[in-house]
N, C-alpha and C positions, 0 to 999 in steps of 0.2 A: 622480076617482082620488086616492089617498092622497098621492101625490108632489106634488100641486098645492095641498094644504091650507096655509093661511098659517102655522099653528102649527108646521109641519114645516120652514119656510124657514130659521129660525135654526140648527136642528140640521144641516140639509144644508149650509149655508154653512161650518160648522166643518170639514166634510170637505175643504175646499179650503185650510185654513190650513197653513202650513209645520209640519213636525214640531217638537216641543219642543226637540229637540237640534240643529235646523238654525238657522243664523244667517248673517250677511253674509259670514262667512269660509269657508263650506262649499265654495264653488266653488274658492277658492284652495287650500284644504287638499287637495282631490282632483285638482287640475291636475297634469299630469306635468312641465310646465316653466313657469317664471314669470320675469319681469324684475326688475331691481333696484327699480324703483318699486313693483311689486306686493309685493315682499318687505318693504319698509319699511312699507307699509300693513298687511300681515299682522302684523308685529311690533307695530304700534301698536294694532291691533284685538284681537289675541288674547294680550295681555300676561299675562292672568291664567289662561290655559288651558295645557294641556299643550304643551310646546315642540315645534315641528316639526323634522324632520330634513331637511337639504337640502345640496347641494354645488354649488360653482361649476363650471359645465360649459363655458361659452364666453362670448364677447362678441358682441353684435349689431353687425355692420358693414354692415348694409343701406344702400344708397345712399351708400357711402363714409363712413359714420359713424365718427368717431374713437373709439378704444378708451379708455374711461374708466369712472368709477364708475357712471354711469347706463346704460351699455351692457352691464352684466353680466347674464348669463343663468344661471339656477340650475335644477338638476335636483331635483325633489321626491322625496326618498328615502322620506318617510313613506307616500305613497300607492302602492299596487301599480300598475304600469304596464308597458308593453312597448315596446321600442325596436328598430327595424330599421335597420341600418347597412350601406350598400353603397358601392362605389367600386372603382376599379382599384387594382392593386398599387402601393404607395408613395404613395397619396393621403391616408393618415392614418386609415383606418377602424379598424385594430387599436389605434392610439393613442387614438381616441375610445372604443373599448370598454374599454380599460384605465382611462381617465379616469372612466368611469361606475362601474367596479368600485371605484376608489379612493373615490369619493364614498359608496359604499354600505358599504364594509368597513373603510377605513382612516381613523382620526381624523387630521385635519391642519388646517393654516391655511386650506385651501380649502373646508372644510365645517363644518357643525354636526351632529355625530353623537353622540347620547347613548347609543345602543345599536347598535353595529356589527352588520350583518346577517351571515348565514351564506351562503357562496357556493359554487356548483358550476359548473365550466367544462368543456365538452366540447371535446376537441382530437384531431385525427387528421391525420397527414401521411404521404404516400406516400414522401417523401424521407427515408429512414432506412436506416442500415446498421450493421454490427457495430462500426464505429469511431465512430459518433455520429449526429447529426442536428440538427434544429432544435427547441429547447424551445418550449413554449407561452409566448407573450409575457406572459400574465397571471401567470406564475410570478415575474416580476421585481418584483411587488408585495411579495415577501418581503424586499426591502431595508428595509422598515419593520419594526422590531423587535417591534412589538406584534401583528403579523399572523402567524398560523400557517398554513403552506401544506403540504399533503400531496398528493403525486402518486400516482395509482393507475395502474399500467401492466400490460400482459399478462404472465403468468408466463413467456412465451417471450422476454421482452425485459428481465427484471429485472436480469440480470447485465451487460448491455451498454448500458443507458440511462444513460450517464455525463454526459449533457448538462445534468443538473440539479445535479451535484456541486459546481459552482463558485458556486452560489447559496446565500445564507445562509437559515437558518430553513425549509429545505425537506426534508421527509422523503419517501422513495420506498417504496411498498409494492406488493405484488401485488394486483391486483383479483381478489378471491375471493368467490364467492357461496356461500351455504349453502342447504340445502333450505328453511329457513325464509324465505328471500328469494323463493321461487317460489310462485306461485299460478296459478289457472286462466287468468286474464287474461294474465299474463306468458308463460305457456306458449303460449297462442294467438298472441301477438305474436311470440314467438321462432320459432314454426313458420310465421309469416306466413300464418296461417289466418284469412282475412277472409270472412265470409259474403256480403259484398257482391260478391265476385268472381263468384258464381254458377257458370255452366258453365265459366268459365276456371280455376277452382280445381282443382288436381290431385286425383285420386281419393283418394290416401293422406291428404290433408288433411281430406277429409270423414270419414275413419276417425278421424283424430286428434281432430277436434271431437266425434265421438260418444263416443269413449273418455273424453275430458275431461269431457263432460257427465255420463256415468255415474258417474265418480269424484267429480264435484262433488255429485251426489245422495247418494252414500255418505258423503261428508265432512260434509254437512249433517245426516245422520241420527246419525252417531257422534260428531261434534265433532272438533276438532283441525284441523291444517293440511294443506297439500298434501303428498302422499307421492310423491316422484319415483320410487322403486323400484317402487311399485305401478303407476305409469304405464308404466314401461318393460316390466314383466311383462305388462301388458295389451296393449301394442302388439306384443310378441313373439308373443302368442297369436293375433294377427290373421293371416288368410291373405293377406298382402301378397306381391306378386311381387318378384323381384329388382330390377326397374326401379323399383318403388315404394319399396323399402327403401333404395336408395342415397341419394336426397336426404334422406330422413328421418334416416338415420344420420349424414349430414354435419352436419345441424343439431344433433343430439344430441351429436355429438363436439365441436362448437364450444362448446356449453354446458358440457359436462363438463370441458373444458380450463380453465374458469374457476371450477370448483367446488372446495370443500375436499375433502380425501381421503376422509373418512368419509361424505361424501354422494355420492360418485361411485359409479355402478353399472356394473360391467363384466360383459359377458355371456360373455367367453372368458377362459381362463387367460392368454393373451398380453396381453390388455388389462389384466388385474389386475396382472401383473408390471410392465408399462410404468408403470402408475399408482404402484406402490410404489417403483420405481426413481426416477421423476421426483420423487416427494414426499420421498424420503430426502435429496435434494440441495437441497431448498428449506426454509429455516428458517421461512418465514412462511406456508407453504401450509395449515397447520392453522387459520389465523386468518381468520374471515370479517370483512368490513368493518362497522364501526359507522357507520350512516347518520344517527345523531342529529345534527341541526343544532347547531352551537356558534357563539356570537357571536365575530366576528373570525376565523373559520376559513375558509380557501379550499381547496376540494377540486378538484383538476384530474384529470379522467379522460383520460389520454393513451394512446390505443390505437395510436399510431404503431408499427408492427411489420411486418416482411416477411411474417409468418404471419397477419396480420389484414387482411382485405379491407375496403373501404369499406362493403360491405353488412353484414358481420359487426359492424363498428363501430356502425352504426345500430341493429342489434338490441340490442347490449349497452348503448348509450347510452339506449335506450328503457327497459330494465330499471332502470338507475341513476337515471333521472329519476323513475320511479315510486317507487323506494325512498326517494329524497330528499324527495319531496313528501308521502308518506303519513304521515310522522311528525307527530304532533300537537304543535304548539309555538306559543307566542305570539311567538316570535322571527321577525322578517322574514327572507325568503329571496330570493336572487337567483340566477338560472340564466342562464348565458351560453354561446353557441355561437361558438367561434372558428374563422374561416375555414371556414364551414359548406359552402361550395361544393365542398370537397374530399371530402365524404362524403355530402352530400345531393344526390340526383339523381332519376332516374326508376325506380329499382329498387323492388320491393315492400317491402323493408325500410325504405327511405327514406320511402315513403308511410306506413308504420305509425308511424314516428318523428314525421313531420310531423303526423299525426293526434293523437298524444299532446301535441305542443307546442300545437296549436290548442286542445285541451281545456284545457290548463294556462292558456293566455291567457284563455279564456272564463271560467275559474274563478279568475282571479288575485286578485280582490277577496276571495274567500272563503278562499283558502289563503295569503294574504299573500305573494304571489310577484311578483317583478319579472323579466322575461325580456328579455335582450339577444341579438340575432342579428346577427352580423357576417359578411358575405359579399361576394365580388367581384361576383357576378351576382344582380341582383334577380329573375332568372327561376327561382331555385331553388324558390320556392314563392310564387306570387302571393297565395295564400290568407293567408299570414302577413302580407303587406303590407296586406291588407284589415283585419285585426284589430289590428295594432299601433297603439298610440295616438300614437307618434312615429316619424317616419322621417327619418334623417339621410343625405343624399346627398352623397358626396364626388366628386371628379373621375372621370369616365369618358369614353370616346370611342366607345361603341357606340350607334348609333341604335336598335338593337333593344331595348336596355335602357330607353331613353327611352320607347318605345312601351308597355312594361310599366308604367312609372311613370304614364303618362298615363291608363291604364285603371284604376289602382288608388289614385291619390292625388288628393285634392280640388284642391290647389293647382297640379297639373300637368295638369288636365283641360281639355277644350275649353270647358267652362262658365266656368272661371276666366279664360280669354282674353276671353270675351264681357263679363264683369264689368269687366275691366281697361279695355276700350274705353268702357264706360259711364262709369266714374269719370273717365277722361281727358276725355271729351266734356263732362261736367258741370263740369270744372275744380275739383273738390273737393281740398282739401288738409288733411283732417281727420287727427287723430292716429291712427296705426295703418294708414292707407291706403297708406303707402309699401310695405307688405308685399304689395300687389297689383300692383306695377309691372312684373312680368315676365310678358309674354304667353306662353302655352304654345308658340307658334311660335318664340319667341326663347330658350326655356329651355335647349335643347341647347347653343347657343353659349355661354351663361353657365356651364353645367356644365363644358364643356371648358376654360374659362379659369380655373377654380378652382385656387388654389395649394394646396400640401400643408398640411393642417391646416384649410383652409377647407371649408365645406359649406353646403348649403341645408337648412333645417329645415322639415319639414312636420308640423304638430301642431295640428289644428283646435281642440282643447280647451286649448291653451296660452294663458295670460293674459299679454298684452303690456303692459297698462296698467291702473291703477286710479286714476281721476281724478274730480274733482268738477266739472269744467267741462262745457260743452255740446258739446265737440268729440268726445266719445265717441259711438260708434254707437248708434242707437236700439235695435238688437237686443241691446245689451250687457246683462248682468245688473245689476240695480240693487238696492242694499241700503237698509236703513232709515236709514243715516247720510248719505245724499245722494251716495254714491260710485257710480261706474259702472265695471264691468269690461269691458275690451276684449279679446275673444278673437282669436286669430290666424285662426281659421276656415279659409277656403280660400285664405289668403294664404301667402306664402313669406318666410322670414327667412334672410338670409345671415349665417353665424356664423364666428368664428375660435375653434377649440377651444383651451382653455388648455394650458399645459405640464404635464407629469407631476410629481407630488410624489415618487413612487418612481422607481427606475431605469428608463430607457427602453431596452427590449431589442429594439426594432424598427428601429433605425437601419440605413440601407443601408450595405453594405460596398463601399467604393470601392477602385479599384486605386491602389497607391502610386506 
């Protein structure tokens, strides 16, 4: 056979050579988190290459290690990655989220940031009233003068959302969608029409899918974009019953309440008059949002409003995520979910939004996106835990939450406990093995004892050491310079998150 000819051997061996653009720094450049020692090695090895972007995240305090230069832990801003943050209220998870955003968007003494990223934050809070509410904590990044923060809110809350007025460099606008922002996929998601539902999907949604499919074919033949009025006319021509029309009209009404005036389609005179009266009292209703990412700009979608439910918030967040990610740009982007447990649950709308997030994480290397998810409950979506490259666990007291972590995190699994026993039995004391000293059976008591700002870091691809000695593991990646990289693997690192550079808006309010 040809593959066994001697003359083919040399050519075949070339197929196993590293790519020309790969070198000893490739693993470090693509790691989500690295230590001070690794950063020094990277600076020495890649001095003639394009500079990396990174920011100080925390200090390694595993095994009571003192905070110092060598204990510093950095988040790699250059490489797209995803971070899942969980913990009870007051444990420091929102602080950690804000710290990550600072590293990506705000130039400061804590980071090396040559090109600040563009950020998008999703926020929803049911605690809101006409007299005020709680602002998204990420808005306090505006205390840095170089950062531009814009808050997009529901039209039904534009006059009473005064909670951002005391913050500098913050502009508040209505969240308005134009017809150009809609397409077949987004309409399917807004209608929560999922073919995978099968027999569980309501009959009217089958009609919606057929109509959208027919309009899609016409759109392909004639060119142009999605025509919302044509869609509504086609749906009105369908012989739907009153019971079927009610849920359909509810979803369309929600969508139209966020659309600019000239793109709204009203079937009755009363509806048209209501739209005209509402628009005449709104100065910004004619303006659709520009979703083009801008360096150093943070956009906060705050849908906290008595008129917006958590399910509606998820549907609108899904549209905004798609609009933000579809823009072609060489600029890095970061997407953050603040207090996601308040709007992500078991509803169909939440499942659609979760599916979009999972797709974004799977494609993060191709669209240059970093995704941060902050939640009290790790149970909101175990699938997100599976895909996120880094998980930061703050203090919590629920054994149920631990069971979720044990099923989805390498360092918290039963296998990790078995390896701990093996290492202790062999009496090894190699560099990096201190990260395997917490058996899974003891992990819960360690989590409960965490102080505010402390957390456990799970990141298999994090590089915790770059050394030339023999103490690095045999499985570590070795480069041509004689150095060996030590990965965190299925280990756990205890960290202390750094203080904020910008104003901390999440401090607890104590009784005087």
